[in-house]
C-alpha positions as a Markdown table, in Angstrom:
| # | Residue | x | y | z |
|---|---|---|---|---|
| 1 | Ile | 0.0 | 0.0 | 0.0 |
| 2 | Leu | 2.8 | 2.4 | 0.9 |
| 3 | Ile | 4.4 | 2.1 | -2.6 |
| 4 | Lys | 1.0 | 2.7 | -4.2 |
| 5 | Leu | 0.6 | 5.9 | -2.2 |
| 6 | Val | 4.1 | 7.0 | -3.0 |
| 7 | Arg | 3.4 | 6.5 | -6.7 |
| 8 | Gln | 0.3 | 8.8 | -6.3 |
| 9 | Ser | 2.6 | 11.4 | -4.6 |
| 10 | Tyr | 0.7 | 11.1 | -1.3 |
| 11 | Asp | 2.7 | 13.4 | 1.0 |
| 12 | Ser | 2.7 | 11.4 | 4.2 |
| 13 | Ala | 3.7 | 8.3 | 2.2 |
| 14 | Leu | 6.6 | 10.2 | 0.6 |
| 15 | Tyr | 7.9 | 11.4 | 3.9 |
| 16 | Asp | 7.5 | 8.1 | 5.8 |
| 17 | Tyr | 9.0 | 6.0 | 2.9 |
| 18 | Gly | 11.9 | 8.5 | 2.7 |
| 19 | Leu | 12.6 | 8.0 | 6.4 |
| 20 | Tyr | 12.5 | 4.2 | 6.1 |
| 21 | Leu | 14.9 | 4.4 | 3.1 |
| 22 | Leu | 17.2 | 6.8 | 5.0 |
| 23 | Asp | 17.5 | 4.6 | 8.0 |
| 24 | Gly | 17.3 | 1.3 | 6.1 |
| 25 | Asn | 15.1 | -0.4 | 8.7 |
| 26 | Asn | 11.7 | -2.1 | 8.9 |
| 27 | Gly | 12.6 | -4.4 | 6.0 |
| 28 | Phe | 13.7 | -1.5 | 3.7 |
| 29 | Val | 17.1 | -1.4 | 2.0 |
| 30 | Lys | 19.0 | 1.8 | 2.8 |
| 31 | Asn | 18.9 | 4.1 | -0.2 |
| 32 | Glu | 19.8 | 7.7 | 0.6 |
| 33 | Phe | 19.6 | 8.9 | -3.0 |
| 34 | Leu | 15.9 | 7.7 | -3.4 |
| 35 | Ala | 15.2 | 9.1 | 0.1 |
| 36 | Leu | 16.5 | 12.5 | -1.0 |
| 37 | Asn | 14.4 | 12.4 | -4.2 |
| 38 | Leu | 11.3 | 11.6 | -2.1 |
| 39 | Phe | 11.9 | 14.4 | 0.4 |
| 40 | Glu | 12.5 | 16.9 | -2.4 |
| 41 | Glu | 9.3 | 15.8 | -4.2 |
| 42 | Ser | 7.4 | 16.2 | -0.9 |
| 43 | Phe | 8.8 | 19.7 | -0.6 |
| 44 | Glu | 8.2 | 20.8 | -4.2 |
| 45 | Val | 4.8 | 19.3 | -4.7 |
| 46 | His | 3.3 | 19.6 | -1.2 |
| 47 | Ala | 5.4 | 22.4 | 0.4 |
| 48 | Asn | 6.3 | 20.0 | 3.2 |
| 49 | Ala | 8.7 | 22.0 | 5.4 |
| 50 | Gln | 9.8 | 18.9 | 7.4 |
| 51 | Ser | 10.8 | 17.3 | 4.1 |
| 52 | Ala | 12.7 | 20.4 | 3.1 |
| 53 | Phe | 14.7 | 20.2 | 6.4 |
| 54 | Ile | 15.7 | 16.6 | 6.0 |
| 55 | Ala | 16.5 | 17.1 | 2.3 |
| 56 | Ala | 18.8 | 20.0 | 3.4 |
| 57 | Val | 20.5 | 17.8 | 6.0 |
| 58 | Ile | 21.0 | 15.0 | 3.5 |
| 59 | Arg | 22.6 | 17.4 | 1.0 |
| 60 | Asn | 24.7 | 19.2 | 3.6 |
| 61 | Glu | 26.0 | 16.0 | 5.1 |
| 62 | Ser | 26.8 | 14.7 | 1.7 |
| 63 | Leu | 25.0 | 11.4 | 2.3 |
| 64 | Val | 24.5 | 11.3 | -1.5 |
| 65 | Pro | 27.7 | 12.1 | -3.4 |
| 66 | Gly | 27.4 | 15.1 | -5.7 |
| 67 | Thr | 24.4 | 16.6 | -4.0 |
| 68 | Lys | 26.1 | 19.2 | -1.7 |
| 69 | Lys | 24.9 | 22.3 | -3.5 |
| 70 | Thr | 25.0 | 25.2 | -1.1 |
| 71 | His | 22.4 | 27.3 | -2.8 |
| 72 | Arg | 19.9 | 24.4 | -2.7 |
| 73 | Ile | 20.8 | 23.7 | 1.0 |
| 74 | Gly | 20.2 | 27.3 | 1.8 |
| 75 | Glu | 16.8 | 27.4 | 0.0 |
| 76 | Leu | 15.6 | 24.2 | 1.7 |
| 77 | Leu | 16.7 | 25.4 | 5.2 |
| 78 | Ala | 15.3 | 28.9 | 4.7 |
| 79 | Phe | 11.9 | 27.3 | 4.0 |
| 80 | Ala | 12.1 | 25.0 | 7.0 |
| 81 | Ile | 13.1 | 27.9 | 9.3 |
| 82 | Leu | 10.3 | 30.1 | 8.0 |
| 83 | Lys | 7.8 | 27.3 | 8.7 |
| 84 | Asn | 9.3 | 27.0 | 12.3 |
| 85 | Ile | 10.5 | 23.4 | 11.9 |
| 86 | Lys | 12.1 | 22.3 | 15.2 |
| 87 | Gly | 15.9 | 22.1 | 14.9 |
| 88 | Ala | 16.2 | 23.8 | 11.5 |
| 89 | Lys | 17.6 | 27.1 | 12.8 |
| 90 | Arg | 19.9 | 25.4 | 15.2 |
| 91 | Tyr | 21.1 | 23.0 | 12.5 |
| 92 | Gln | 21.8 | 26.0 | 10.2 |
| 93 | Glu | 23.8 | 27.8 | 12.9 |
| 94 | Gln | 25.8 | 24.7 | 14.1 |
| 95 | Arg | 26.4 | 22.7 | 11.0 |
| 96 | Val | 26.1 | 25.0 | 8.0 |
| 97 | Asn | 27.1 | 28.5 | 9.0 |
| 98 | Ser | 29.8 | 27.4 | 11.4 |
| 99 | Gly | 31.7 | 25.4 | 8.8 |
| 100 | His | 31.4 | 22.3 | 10.9 |
| 101 | Trp | 33.1 | 19.5 | 9.0 |
| 102 | Lys | 32.3 | 16.4 | 11.1 |
| 103 | Ile | 29.7 | 14.2 | 9.4 |
| 104 | Leu | 26.5 | 13.7 | 11.2 |
| 105 | Arg | 25.6 | 9.9 | 11.3 |
| 106 | Pro | 22.9 | 9.2 | 13.8 |
| 107 | Asp | 21.8 | 5.6 | 14.3 |
| 108 | Ser | 18.3 | 6.5 | 13.4 |
| 109 | Trp | 17.4 | 9.6 | 11.4 |
| 110 | Lys | 13.8 | 9.3 | 12.5 |
| 111 | Asp | 14.9 | 9.5 | 16.1 |
| 112 | Trp | 17.3 | 12.3 | 15.4 |
| 113 | Leu | 14.5 | 14.3 | 13.8 |
| 114 | Ser | 12.1 | 13.8 | 16.6 |
| 115 | Asn | 14.8 | 14.9 | 19.1 |
| 116 | Gln | 15.4 | 18.2 | 17.5 |
């Protein structure tokens, strides 16, 4: 059912499936590139600010090679900050603007997001 909802661009399905792919749990194979595409589709089609935030994190942390585009990261984070997404402003200050170079690798992205 989840895949059918993703194919129909149902926003909650895009977001949840993206998290499953990012963490690689619950029987899903880890696929950060597909997760990034799902989060960006959720942002572009449905203006999902939480998806914009996690897409910015994926791009900034270079989880998917070749996707660290500072302009796009700034755009995604600005939208998330304007929509008051928990942790977006702090992430921008601590990991983007500070020039922090240590890669963020939480055990569970879903847990990391809920703890922001």
